[in-house]
Each structure stands twice: as structure tokens, then as C-alpha cells.
MIKE-800222 format. One line per 5 residues: number of its first residue (from 1); their letters; for each residue x, y, z of C-alpha. Coordinates in steps of 0.2 Angstrom, whole numbers. Example, Ala and Ser with C-alpha at 12.3 -4.5 7.8 and 13.67 -1.06 7.14 Angstrom:
// residues 2
1 = AS = 62/-22/39 ~ 68/-5/36
***
This chain:
// residues 763
1 = MKTIE = -129/-154/45 ~ -131/-150/63 ~ -145/-138/69 ~ -141/-125/82 ~ -151/-135/95
6 = EIREI = -140/-151/92 ~ -124/-141/93 ~ -129/-133/109 ~ -133/-151/116 ~ -115/-156/111
11 = ISTLT = -108/-141/120 ~ -118/-145/136 ~ -108/-162/136 ~ -91/-154/136 ~ -80/-150/151
16 = LEEKA = -74/-132/153 ~ -57/-138/147 ~ -64/-146/132 ~ -74/-131/127 ~ -58/-120/129
21 = SLCSG = -48/-132/118 ~ -60/-130/104 ~ -55/-112/103 ~ -38/-116/95 ~ -30/-126/82
26 = ETFWL = -24/-144/84 ~ -9/-141/72 ~ -4/-128/60 ~ -19/-131/48 ~ -32/-142/57
31 = TKKIP = -45/-138/70 ~ -45/-147/87 ~ -51/-165/89 ~ -59/-170/106 ~ -57/-188/111
36 = GKDIP = -73/-197/113 ~ -84/-183/105 ~ -92/-183/88 ~ -84/-167/83 ~ -75/-168/65
41 = VIMVS = -59/-160/61 ~ -57/-148/46 ~ -42/-141/37 ~ -38/-123/32 ~ -25/-119/19
46 = DGPVG = -15/-104/13 ~ -20/-95/-3 ~ -27/-85/-12 ~ -17/-88/-28 ~ -16/-107/-27
51 = LRKQA = -18/-121/-14 ~ -3/-122/-2 ~ -8/-138/7 ~ 7/-144/17 ~ 6/-163/17
56 = NVEDH = 20/-167/30 ~ 30/-154/40 ~ 20/-139/43 ~ 25/-120/44 ~ 17/-104/40
61 = LGMNE = 30/-95/29 ~ 30/-108/15 ~ 48/-114/19 ~ 42/-133/19 ~ 36/-141/4
66 = SIQAV = 17/-142/0 ~ 8/-153/-12 ~ 9/-149/-31 ~ -4/-137/-36 ~ -8/-123/-49
71 = CFPAG = -1/-105/-46 ~ -13/-92/-52 ~ -7/-73/-54 ~ -4/-64/-38 ~ -17/-52/-31
76 = VGMAA = -8/-37/-38 ~ -11/-44/-56 ~ -29/-49/-52 ~ -33/-32/-47 ~ -25/-25/-63
81 = TFNKE = -38/-36/-73 ~ -52/-24/-67 ~ -62/-40/-72 ~ -74/-45/-58 ~ -81/-60/-68
86 = LYGKM = -63/-66/-71 ~ -58/-65/-52 ~ -74/-75/-48 ~ -69/-88/-61 ~ -52/-90/-53
91 = GETLG = -61/-92/-36 ~ -72/-105/-43 ~ -57/-114/-49 ~ -48/-113/-33 ~ -64/-119/-24
96 = EECRA = -64/-135/-35 ~ -46/-138/-30 ~ -50/-136/-12 ~ -64/-149/-13 ~ -53/-161/-21
101 = ENVAV = -40/-159/-7 ~ -52/-159/8 ~ -48/-141/12 ~ -63/-132/20 ~ -57/-114/21
106 = ILGPA = -44/-106/10 ~ -35/-91/18 ~ -39/-76/7 ~ -42/-64/-2 ~ -29/-52/5
111 = VNIKR = -36/-34/3 ~ -26/-23/13 ~ -23/-6/6 ~ -7/-2/-3 ~ -2/13/8
116 = SPLCG = 17/13/2 ~ 25/4/-12 ~ 38/-3/0 ~ 26/-15/9 ~ 34/-32/7
121 = RNFEY = 17/-40/4 ~ 10/-28/-9 ~ 11/-42/-22 ~ -3/-51/-12 ~ -14/-35/-10
126 = LSEDP = -25/-28/-23 ~ -25/-10/-24 ~ -22/8/-16 ~ -41/11/-19 ~ -54/3/-7
131 = FLASE = -68/2/-20 ~ -58/-8/-32 ~ -52/-19/-19 ~ -69/-22/-12 ~ -78/-25/-28
136 = MSTSY = -64/-37/-34 ~ -63/-47/-18 ~ -82/-48/-17 ~ -82/-58/-34 ~ -67/-69/-28
141 = VKGVQ = -76/-74/-11 ~ -92/-78/-21 ~ -83/-88/-33 ~ -74/-99/-20 ~ -89/-101/-9
146 = SKHVG = -100/-106/-24 ~ -90/-122/-22 ~ -95/-124/-4 ~ -78/-120/2 ~ -75/-105/14
151 = TSIKH = -64/-90/12 ~ -55/-80/26 ~ -53/-62/20 ~ -37/-54/27 ~ -29/-46/36
156 = FAVNN = -41/-37/46 ~ -36/-23/47 ~ -24/-8/43 ~ -10/-21/40 ~ 1/-11/28
161 = METRR = 18/-16/32 ~ 29/-30/37 ~ 41/-21/49 ~ 37/-26/67 ~ 21/-33/61
166 = FSASS = 17/-42/77 ~ 19/-26/88 ~ 18/-10/77 ~ 3/1/80 ~ -6/9/65
171 = NLSER = -11/26/72 ~ -24/34/61 ~ -40/44/61 ~ -57/37/62 ~ -61/44/45
176 = ALREI = -46/37/37 ~ -49/20/45 ~ -67/20/38 ~ -65/28/21 ~ -49/19/16
181 = YLAAF = -43/4/27 ~ -60/-4/32 ~ -70/0/16 ~ -60/-14/6 ~ -67/-26/19
186 = EGPVR = -84/-19/21 ~ -91/-23/3 ~ -86/-42/3 ~ -92/-44/21 ~ -109/-36/18
191 = NAEPW = -111/-43/0 ~ -102/-60/-1 ~ -103/-66/17 ~ -86/-74/19 ~ -86/-89/31
196 = TVMCS = -72/-82/41 ~ -62/-65/43 ~ -44/-66/48 ~ -38/-53/60 ~ -21/-45/58
201 = YNRIN = -5/-45/69 ~ -3/-27/71 ~ -11/-14/84 ~ -23/-1/78 ~ -22/15/88
206 = GELAS = -13/5/102 ~ -25/-10/103 ~ -20/-27/95 ~ -32/-32/81 ~ -34/-49/90
211 = QNKML = -42/-41/105 ~ -49/-26/97 ~ -68/-26/102 ~ -72/-10/91 ~ -65/-19/76
216 = LTDIL = -71/-37/79 ~ -88/-34/86 ~ -94/-16/85 ~ -89/-13/67 ~ -88/-31/60
221 = RDDWG = -103/-39/68 ~ -114/-25/74 ~ -112/-13/60 ~ -109/-24/45 ~ -119/-39/51
226 = FKGNV = -105/-52/50 ~ -112/-69/55 ~ -96/-80/52 ~ -80/-83/63 ~ -65/-73/66
231 = ISDWG = -49/-82/66 ~ -32/-75/71 ~ -17/-73/59 ~ -5/-87/64 ~ 3/-82/81
236 = AVSNR = -7/-65/82 ~ -15/-69/99 ~ -7/-61/114 ~ -21/-63/128 ~ -33/-76/124
241 = AKALE = -46/-71/136 ~ -46/-53/130 ~ -47/-59/112 ~ -62/-70/116 ~ -71/-55/124
246 = AGLNL = -66/-44/109 ~ -74/-57/97 ~ -60/-68/91 ~ -67/-86/88 ~ -52/-97/83
251 = EMPTS = -34/-95/88 ~ -22/-102/75 ~ -11/-112/75 ~ -10/-122/91 ~ -2/-115/106
256 = YGEND = 0/-132/113 ~ -13/-130/126 ~ -5/-114/134 ~ -19/-102/128 ~ -33/-115/131
261 = AMLVE = -27/-115/149 ~ -27/-96/150 ~ -46/-96/145 ~ -50/-109/158 ~ -41/-100/172
266 = AIKRG = -49/-83/167 ~ -66/-91/169 ~ -62/-100/185 ~ -56/-83/192 ~ -72/-75/187
271 = ELDES = -64/-63/174 ~ -73/-71/160 ~ -91/-77/158 ~ -92/-95/153 ~ -108/-91/143
276 = LLDKN = -96/-81/131 ~ -86/-97/129 ~ -101/-107/125 ~ -107/-94/112 ~ -90/-95/104
281 = CESLL = -90/-114/103 ~ -107/-113/96 ~ -101/-102/82 ~ -86/-113/79 ~ -95/-129/79
286 = KLIYD = -107/-122/66 ~ -93/-118/54 ~ -85/-135/57 ~ -100/-146/55 ~ -106/-136/40
291 = AYDNI = -89/-137/32 ~ -87/-155/35 ~ -103/-159/28 ~ -98/-150/12 ~ -81/-158/10
296 = GNSSE = -87/-175/16 ~ -89/-182/-2 ~ -73/-174/-8 ~ -66/-191/-15 ~ -79/-188/-29
301 = FKFDR = -70/-172/-34 ~ -54/-172/-45 ~ -46/-158/-54 ~ -35/-158/-70 ~ -19/-148/-66
306 = DEHHE = -15/-146/-84 ~ -33/-139/-88 ~ -31/-127/-73 ~ -14/-122/-80 ~ -23/-116/-96
311 = IAKNI = -35/-106/-86 ~ -21/-98/-76 ~ -13/-93/-93 ~ -29/-86/-100 ~ -31/-76/-84
316 = ATETF = -14/-70/-84 ~ -16/-61/-101 ~ -28/-49/-93 ~ -16/-45/-79 ~ -3/-37/-90
321 = VLLKN = -2/-18/-92 ~ 5/-10/-107 ~ 14/5/-100 ~ 22/12/-116 ~ 21/7/-134
326 = EGNVL = 30/20/-144 ~ 29/18/-163 ~ 17/3/-160 ~ 32/-8/-158 ~ 20/-21/-150
331 = PLNKN = 13/-33/-155 ~ 29/-41/-163 ~ 29/-49/-180 ~ 33/-68/-177 ~ 44/-67/-193
336 = AKIAV = 55/-53/-185 ~ 73/-55/-180 ~ 71/-56/-161 ~ 83/-55/-147 ~ 78/-60/-130
341 = VGAYA = 88/-54/-115 ~ 86/-58/-96 ~ 85/-72/-85 ~ 67/-71/-82 ~ 63/-76/-100
346 = KTPRF = 70/-93/-95 ~ 67/-94/-77 ~ 52/-82/-74 ~ 48/-74/-57 ~ 30/-77/-56
351 = QGGGS = 25/-78/-38 ~ 29/-70/-21 ~ 37/-77/-6 ~ 31/-83/11 ~ 14/-90/15
356 = AHINC = 8/-87/-3 ~ 21/-98/-11 ~ 14/-112/-22 ~ 23/-129/-26 ~ 19/-128/-45
361 = HKITS = 16/-144/-55 ~ 22/-135/-71 ~ 30/-118/-76 ~ 30/-111/-93 ~ 43/-98/-97
366 = FLNAC = 42/-86/-112 ~ 56/-96/-120 ~ 46/-112/-117 ~ 31/-104/-126 ~ 42/-98/-140
371 = SENGL = 48/-116/-143 ~ 31/-124/-141 ~ 25/-111/-155 ~ 39/-114/-167 ~ 50/-99/-163
376 = ADIKF = 65/-109/-158 ~ 78/-99/-167 ~ 76/-84/-156 ~ 93/-78/-149 ~ 94/-78/-130
381 = AEGFS = 106/-70/-118 ~ 104/-72/-99 ~ 111/-54/-96 ~ 110/-55/-77 ~ 107/-66/-63
386 = PVADD = 89/-69/-58 ~ 92/-70/-40 ~ 107/-58/-36 ~ 112/-40/-40 ~ 130/-43/-46
391 = FDENL = 135/-36/-63 ~ 143/-48/-74 ~ 152/-40/-89 ~ 152/-55/-99 ~ 134/-58/-98
396 = CNEAV = 131/-40/-102 ~ 142/-41/-118 ~ 133/-56/-124 ~ 116/-47/-122 ~ 123/-32/-132
401 = AIAQE = 130/-43/-145 ~ 113/-52/-149 ~ 104/-35/-148 ~ 115/-27/-161 ~ 109/-40/-174
406 = ADVTL = 91/-40/-170 ~ 76/-30/-177 ~ 69/-29/-159 ~ 76/-34/-142 ~ 65/-40/-127
411 = IFAGL = 72/-38/-110 ~ 64/-48/-97 ~ 68/-39/-80 ~ 61/-35/-63 ~ 63/-39/-45
416 = PDIFE = 71/-55/-38 ~ 63/-64/-24 ~ 75/-56/-11 ~ 69/-39/-15 ~ 51/-41/-10
421 = SEAYD = 43/-54/2 ~ 32/-58/17 ~ 40/-54/34 ~ 50/-38/28 ~ 48/-22/19
426 = RKHMN = 57/-15/4 ~ 70/-2/7 ~ 69/7/-10 ~ 59/6/-26 ~ 75/2/-37
431 = MPACQ = 77/-12/-48 ~ 94/-22/-46 ~ 108/-11/-52 ~ 115/-25/-63 ~ 98/-26/-73
436 = LKVID = 98/-7/-75 ~ 116/-7/-82 ~ 111/-21/-95 ~ 95/-11/-100 ~ 106/4/-102
441 = EVSKV = 119/-4/-113 ~ 107/-14/-123 ~ 95/0/-127 ~ 110/10/-134 ~ 113/-2/-148
446 = AKKTV = 96/-11/-150 ~ 85/-5/-165 ~ 69/-7/-154 ~ 69/-11/-135 ~ 54/-19/-126
451 = IVLHN = 55/-21/-107 ~ 45/-35/-100 ~ 43/-33/-81 ~ 41/-46/-67 ~ 38/-37/-50
456 = GSPIE = 25/-36/-37 ~ 26/-18/-33 ~ 29/-1/-42 ~ 47/2/-47 ~ 57/17/-52
461 = MPFVN = 61/17/-71 ~ 76/27/-75 ~ 75/19/-92 ~ 57/25/-96 ~ 62/37/-110
466 = NVDAI = 76/26/-118 ~ 65/11/-123 ~ 51/9/-135 ~ 39/-1/-125 ~ 36/-7/-107
471 = LECYL = 25/-22/-103 ~ 21/-24/-84 ~ 18/-42/-81 ~ 18/-41/-62 ~ 19/-59/-55
476 = GGQAV = 9/-69/-68 ~ 7/-86/-61 ~ 15/-102/-67 ~ 8/-100/-85 ~ 15/-83/-87
481 = GGAQF = 26/-87/-102 ~ 12/-93/-112 ~ 2/-78/-108 ~ 17/-67/-112 ~ 18/-75/-129
486 = DVIFG = 0/-72/-133 ~ 1/-54/-129 ~ 18/-50/-136 ~ 14/-57/-153 ~ -4/-50/-153
491 = DKSPS = -15/-66/-151 ~ -22/-56/-136 ~ -22/-37/-134 ~ -16/-31/-117 ~ -31/-25/-106
496 = GRLAE = -24/-23/-89 ~ -24/-7/-80 ~ -14/-1/-65 ~ -23/-4/-48 ~ -10/7/-40
501 = TFPIK = 0/23/-45 ~ 18/22/-50 ~ 26/37/-43 ~ 42/45/-52 ~ 52/42/-36
506 = LEDNP = 50/35/-19 ~ 50/52/-10 ~ 34/57/-19 ~ 24/44/-10 ~ 12/51/3
511 = SYLNF = 18/39/16 ~ 36/43/13 ~ 40/52/30 ~ 30/40/40 ~ 35/23/34
516 = PGYKN = 38/11/43 ~ 37/23/58 ~ 48/22/73 ~ 49/7/84 ~ 31/2/87
521 = NVNYA = 22/17/81 ~ 18/22/63 ~ 7/37/60 ~ -4/38/45 ~ -1/57/44
526 = EDIFV = -7/57/25 ~ -24/52/32 ~ -36/48/18 ~ -24/54/4 ~ -17/38/-1
531 = GYRYY = -12/34/-19 ~ -20/44/-33 ~ -30/54/-20 ~ -14/62/-14 ~ -6/64/-31
536 = DKKKM = -21/72/-39 ~ -24/84/-24 ~ -5/89/-25 ~ -6/91/-44 ~ 10/80/-44
541 = NVLFP = 17/72/-59 ~ 18/53/-58 ~ 26/40/-69 ~ 10/31/-72 ~ -7/35/-64
546 = FGFGL = -20/24/-56 ~ -31/15/-69 ~ -18/18/-83 ~ -15/5/-97 ~ -13/5/-116
551 = SYTEF = -21/-7/-129 ~ -17/-12/-147 ~ -33/-3/-152 ~ -42/14/-149 ~ -58/17/-140
556 = KYSNL = -70/32/-142 ~ -81/37/-128 ~ -98/46/-131 ~ -116/49/-126 ~ -114/51/-107
561 = KLSKE = -131/51/-99 ~ -137/54/-81 ~ -154/48/-76 ~ -157/64/-66 ~ -150/81/-65
566 = EINED = -154/82/-46 ~ -155/69/-33 ~ -156/68/-14 ~ -143/57/-5 ~ -155/42/-3
571 = EGLTV = -159/41/-22 ~ -149/31/-34 ~ -141/39/-50 ~ -140/29/-66 ~ -125/33/-77
576 = SVDIT = -123/27/-95 ~ -110/29/-108 ~ -106/22/-126 ~ -89/15/-130 ~ -84/11/-148
581 = NVGSV = -69/1/-153 ~ -62/13/-167 ~ -47/3/-171 ~ -43/-13/-180 ~ -40/-25/-166
586 = ASKEV = -52/-34/-155 ~ -49/-30/-137 ~ -56/-26/-119 ~ -58/-9/-112 ~ -59/-4/-94
591 = VQLYV = -72/10/-92 ~ -69/19/-76 ~ -81/31/-67 ~ -75/44/-55 ~ -85/56/-44
596 = KNCDT = -77/73/-43 ~ -81/81/-27 ~ -91/97/-25 ~ -82/113/-18 ~ -86/110/1
601 = KVLRP = -78/115/17 ~ -74/96/20 ~ -57/91/15 ~ -59/78/1 ~ -49/71/-14
606 = VREFK = -51/79/-31 ~ -60/64/-37 ~ -64/46/-31 ~ -65/30/-40 ~ -83/24/-39
611 = GFEKI = -87/12/-54 ~ -79/1/-67 ~ -84/-11/-80 ~ -73/-21/-92 ~ -80/-25/-109
616 = ELAPG = -74/-33/-125 ~ -77/-25/-142 ~ -73/-31/-159 ~ -67/-18/-172 ~ -81/-6/-175
621 = EAKTV = -92/-13/-162 ~ -100/-1/-149 ~ -108/-5/-132 ~ -117/5/-119 ~ -110/3/-101
626 = TFILN = -121/7/-86 ~ -117/11/-68 ~ -128/13/-53 ~ -122/26/-40 ~ -129/27/-22
631 = KRSFA = -126/37/-6 ~ -109/30/-3 ~ -104/36/-20 ~ -105/54/-14 ~ -101/51/5
636 = YFDER = -87/54/16 ~ -85/48/34 ~ -90/62/47 ~ -81/60/63 ~ -94/71/72
641 = IHDWA = -108/59/69 ~ -97/43/67 ~ -106/39/51 ~ -107/43/32 ~ -112/60/26
646 = VPSGT = -116/68/10 ~ -112/87/8 ~ -125/95/-3 ~ -118/103/-19 ~ -114/100/-37
651 = YQIEI = -104/84/-41 ~ -96/80/-58 ~ -98/62/-64 ~ -83/58/-74 ~ -79/44/-86
656 = GKNSR = -61/41/-90 ~ -47/29/-95 ~ -38/33/-79 ~ -38/45/-65 ~ -28/58/-76
661 = CIELS = -38/55/-92 ~ -56/60/-91 ~ -65/58/-107 ~ -83/64/-102 ~ -91/73/-88
666 = APVEV = -108/79/-82 ~ -114/88/-67 ~ -127/81/-54 ~ -134/92/-40 ~ -135/81/-24
671 = TGKQI = -144/86/-8 ~ -137/79/7 ~ -144/79/25 ~ -135/93/33 ~ -126/89/49
676 = LPDEY = -131/102/62 ~ -127/104/80 ~ -139/98/94 ~ -136/114/103 ~ -124/129/104
681 = NYDSI = -113/136/118 ~ -101/150/122 ~ -88/143/110 ~ -99/141/95 ~ -92/150/80
686 = TEDML = -102/164/71 ~ -99/157/54 ~ -106/140/59 ~ -122/148/66 ~ -125/158/50
691 = EDPRI = -124/142/40 ~ -137/134/51 ~ -154/138/41 ~ -164/135/57 ~ -156/150/66
696 = AEYVK = -147/160/52 ~ -160/175/52 ~ -160/176/71 ~ -141/176/71 ~ -140/190/59
701 = GYLAG = -151/201/70 ~ -140/197/85 ~ -124/202/76 ~ -130/220/75 ~ -126/220/93
706 = FGNDR = -108/217/89 ~ -106/234/82 ~ -95/247/90 ~ -99/265/88 ~ -83/271/94
711 = EKTDV = -73/280/81 ~ -58/270/76 ~ -41/277/78 ~ -29/281/64 ~ -18/266/69
716 = EKESM = -33/254/69 ~ -39/260/52 ~ -21/257/45 ~ -19/240/53 ~ -37/232/50
721 = NEEME = -45/232/33 ~ -63/226/29 ~ -58/208/25 ~ -49/206/41 ~ -63/214/51
726 = YASMM = -75/202/43 ~ -65/187/45 ~ -62/191/63 ~ -80/192/66 ~ -84/176/56
731 = YSPLR = -72/165/66 ~ -75/172/83 ~ -84/162/97 ~ -99/170/105 ~ -90/174/120
736 = SGLYF = -79/186/111 ~ -93/198/111 ~ -88/202/129 ~ -72/210/122 ~ -76/216/105
741 = SGGKI = -93/224/107 ~ -86/239/116 ~ -95/233/132 ~ -112/232/124 ~ -113/213/126
746 = KYDDI = -113/204/144 ~ -114/186/149 ~ -133/189/152 ~ -135/194/134 ~ -125/178/128
751 = DEFLE = -135/167/139 ~ -152/174/133 ~ -146/172/115 ~ -141/154/118 ~ -157/150/126
756 = EINKI = -167/157/112 ~ -157/149/98 ~ -157/132/107 ~ -176/133/109 ~ -178/136/90
761 = IKK = -167/121/87 ~ -177/110/98 ~ -193/115/89
***
């Protein structure tokens, strides 16, 4: 492993052109080799649900074949597990595969917020909630990097759609940027120290992410303390010199020397300081040497794809979310007469398209799993095409025929690849019409109907009231069929919870009027009100709320305790609650903590998700779950001070099963540090001054001078009631005294008053 001094010595031997060349890739996946220099080459590879190492012809969209690997559940499903330990285990497994294949950095996790259900890459992303995305991705990064393989958390930042992704500007407030879109990155950067961060394609308030100094240096490095390297998304760099100045270390993939030459020319013209290039090379070479040393003995590492297939299956069982189970139709009795309808039972859709696409060494469908477990006599009808939206009456009739004879019918449905993928966004939330027609016809004749869904994003469900059960399987990875068998027949109880809200219809979504924007601009007009924050604030009905999911058992919540009744913002608060499995089936429960915001003048969500733990309980077993809350649990981002602030007041600590089902709550009084002006002026508002404890009494005395002894006319008495008069005074600036004091207040009086109160403040 090279020391910094040794690395600096190597840099001193390089020409300007050689140093510039280090700042971009050699190929799609390899760093640059410099002839005659002892600088190793390392490989990066797509992820984060499996290793997509392309052995021959390289590309970024997954169009050319990669080595055979194991496909784990997509990010949408991993978030639904609400299981940090499990996501960490998946990271460890992928780290082992990377070591065996000489991959130094795996590109992921993808933590962009699900602003709209239409985003084409939502299947890769984790959640609409930044706290959940942050906590889960922190575990994944730690898991991968425990195997001495780097991660590249992506796409930094505010990359929430595919439309015009290279040019569109995400225009949003500083508060929304910090509270929602950057918070998902902040936790893993601070607490897991990813080796690299990948910048996104898009612009943020007009500035490309690849050359956004506020993003890549001021926030990422100076504020959060990031010590690693920033790499570009593939082809994201526009101006290489500006990108270097902003803090981008490595451009990927190769520009075939074009952008290297741009760096050289910028330095020769005096537009760019060569010392900045030296510093960049130092950071890159540290990554390269450290990574090379870690993977140097990779020939000793092997991984068993079949063993990892079983790991993928066990993980997948926790990604499934039971959305409906009327009459406890699930789990099924293996001796029941079962009809299976739908192409996805035979050819499952288990992964997304594009750069996340894995060349799987083995795929297990539900029908495969049934056969392997001795249930080969199940009746099957394809029902519809797995890739198109063409209704076939013969296929539908076959499905209806077997459903009429069965005790229960399973319909395996969802979204085909063409409906959601990288590079383009969805146009609607509908399932294929051919599938909806089959569901409608089958559910009319079936004794019991169970829908088993394969999709990467929320969908509208016109059939929700006409079927008995719905099992959301998302994109469950290559072993999805085995996992489905275990859950459907009760070997495992479903324990997934929705990491995103399912609205009733697309038009309900808060971003509906501003997605995908117009031309190169998209305005985030919903601001901080993304997902459940919006639906709860609007008291709007949803199809399924954030955090929702059913089980094969029941859990009782009791004995909520807070360590203190009153805290100041710098103190921690310990929260504990007892959970008991009062049913007859062993299962896992996701215990969710929300902080209900106090009634302040700051516009805030009704409640915010601030803690979760997943526990396993046998029938009759009880466990105590403990949470630790801190300042950020109560804070919002205040644009006046460009920092986090806690309004004083009473907050409710809520423990629930989802954002709409709160089981227990308890109050805590929180004292925050009040944000007060440094000084007042002519435009200062009366109400604001009265709320400032430093000057409130003085202001009250001053207000006596606003009185007007003139008798009001009858018209004035009729047109102005006491409330109106009071409000007018509260919301008036100091200068209004010139007009409404009946001539009693002059500029000299206001100046004298301002001098006095600002003197009090400075004391």
C-alpha cells in the first residue's frame, strides 16, 4: 500500500499530459494505464443487485452480455424488507463476488428519492423517504466494503426521472434539497464512508451535477467530511476543467483523450491551476493503489453461485409485501386444487432493464419451485403475453376454464420490461390492458383469487376490491419463484412493508403537474411534500400507505416509554416499546417510529419517519424494541441560517404499523435554539418583534404609540372589526407607523426605536 508521500513522488515524475490522462477511464470499466509507470489498473462494474461485469464488448445500458452472476432482489424490494442487517448481508455477498472477479468498485447503491411513480428507474431506487433510504444504504455500503471492495453511491443528486436526464434541470428550494434529496446520501457518506460517490447527469438549479461545486465540494466534502473520490455517471461530463474545479475526480468512461486534452489546454492557458490537478491525481492514485492491493490476491477467492442463489431466495422472501388477504386465503394448503394463471409464473419478471441487468446463471420460477417440491399437478394457463399488451381471447378462455375448476386461482401479473426501464419514464401507472382483462374474467368465476405482482413501481389496481389477496413481489431476483413458493404456502410469513405510497391514481401524486417538466426544466413545486408527507398533509385517501404490509400473524404493541418528558435539542431521547406476537405463526414485524411535528409556524409534514427495527417473534413471544432519537429527529432545514433547526414545542412520538396506523403515542417537550434576527429595520414585522423574547416588552411599550385618538367614522366602524384591526397591526412593518399612527410617529421615532432594540440585541 502506497503512502501519500510515495504517491506524491510518483506524481512528480508524470508529465502534464500523463496527469491529465489519469482523470478519465481507459475503457468503459477500467482506469487509465500509463506506459512505463508503475500505476495499476482497477476495474469498476455495475451493480448493485448483482455483478454485471462485461467480459468482451462493453457498454453502459446492459445491451451486451456480461459474465454469469447472481441477481438479487432490486432496490425497491430491498427497501421493502426494512431489514438493515439483511441488506448488509447482501452487500457482503456481492463483495465476495467482486473479489472473485477482480472488481474493485461496484456501482451502487442507488438512493435517489422516488418523487414520482413514473420514474423509469424507480425499481433501482429505495424509497420516497430519505431516512429509510439512508439507513438501508448505510448497511449495504458497510457490507460490501467489509470485503475490501468499494461502493459508488449514486446518483448524486436530485436524479428523479429519466426524461432528458443529460440536460434537465431539477429546480428546487434549498430546504427540499437538504431535507429530502440529499438526506438519503448524507447518512451513508457520514457513517459508512463509501469509497466513491457517483455524480448524476442532470442539472440542479441550472448547474450540471458534474461541475457543481456547491454539491461536490461545499456540501459533500466540507459539510459531510467525504474523503473519497467523485466519479461521473457514464458520459455526464460536459466541461472537464469546470468539473475538476468543482470536485469531480474521475470521468467515466473514456473520452478517447478529448477531455484529457481540455484539461491540459486549460492549465496551459492559465485558466486552471496545475496544483489542483496534482491534488486530484493524489486522491485517485490513493484509491487505485488501495483497491489494487485489496484485490491483488483475488485468485484465492471463489464463490458458489448455487449457494448465492439460495441466499438470494431467502432475501427475496422478506421483500414481498402482502397487500390484501381477505378471509386469510393465504397461505395456501398444498393439498388444495390450485390453478395458476399468468406468464410470470413460468417466465418471471424479476429484474429491471438497463445498467442493472444481470446475466443470471439460474432462474427459478414459481412453477419450477412447485415441481421441485412435488406439486407438479397444478393446472397452468399462460393467460397473456409476458412481453406485450395484446389481448388473446384463447389464452384468456384457457385461464377461465382452469379457474372454474380450482379451489383457488393464483394470477401472476405485473409490468413487462417495456413498461419500466432505465433511459425513459413511464407514461402512466396502468398494468397492461390484456392482463387487467384476464384478471377481470378469471375473478368472476374463481372461488378465490390471489394476485401475485411483478413490478418495480406502484401501479393502479382497478381489481383491488374484486380479488381475495394481493402479494406484491416487486422484482425479486433470480430465485423469486422459490421465495414465492415459501411465502404462498406458508413456509415463511410475509414481512415486507411498502417503502413508498401507492396512490389510488396517478393524478393524486404530488409531482403530477410537474413531471417530467417542460423541455430542460422541471420544477419541484411540491417542495418537501413527497410521498406520505403530501398525502398525510392533504388527508388524502391512498391505495396503500407508506410502511404498509400484512402478515400471517398478529402483533400487539404496548408499554411505550420515553426516557424523558422534556429535552433540549442537543439531548438524546430513548424510546422503548414492547411487541408481542399474539397469533399462531412465527413471523417478523417492522416496528416503525414517527415524529409528529408540533404546531409551529413552520410548514412541516404531519409526521416524519425517524426510526424502524425489524424483529422476529415466535407465537406468544414478546420483545422490547428501543430507539435513540437525536436533534435531526426533530429538525427541519432552515433557509435563513442554511442549517438544521428545531422549533420548540410538544412533539408526539408515535409507534405504528405504517404511516396511517399509529398504535401508541406519547408527548415530549423539546426546547430548540430559537432563530432570531441579528438586527431589525424599517421592514421588520410587528409580530416577529413581539415573538423575540429579547425585546418583546420594549416593543409592547412602543406599540402604545400606534394608537390613534381620532374617533372612527361610522364607515370605518362598519368596515373594520377588532380582529381585522389586530391582524393589520401584527402584520405591519415598522414603517407603517408613518401612515397609521395619525401622524404621531415620524422617521426620527422609528430610527430611535430601532437603535434601542438593536442595542438590546447586541447585549
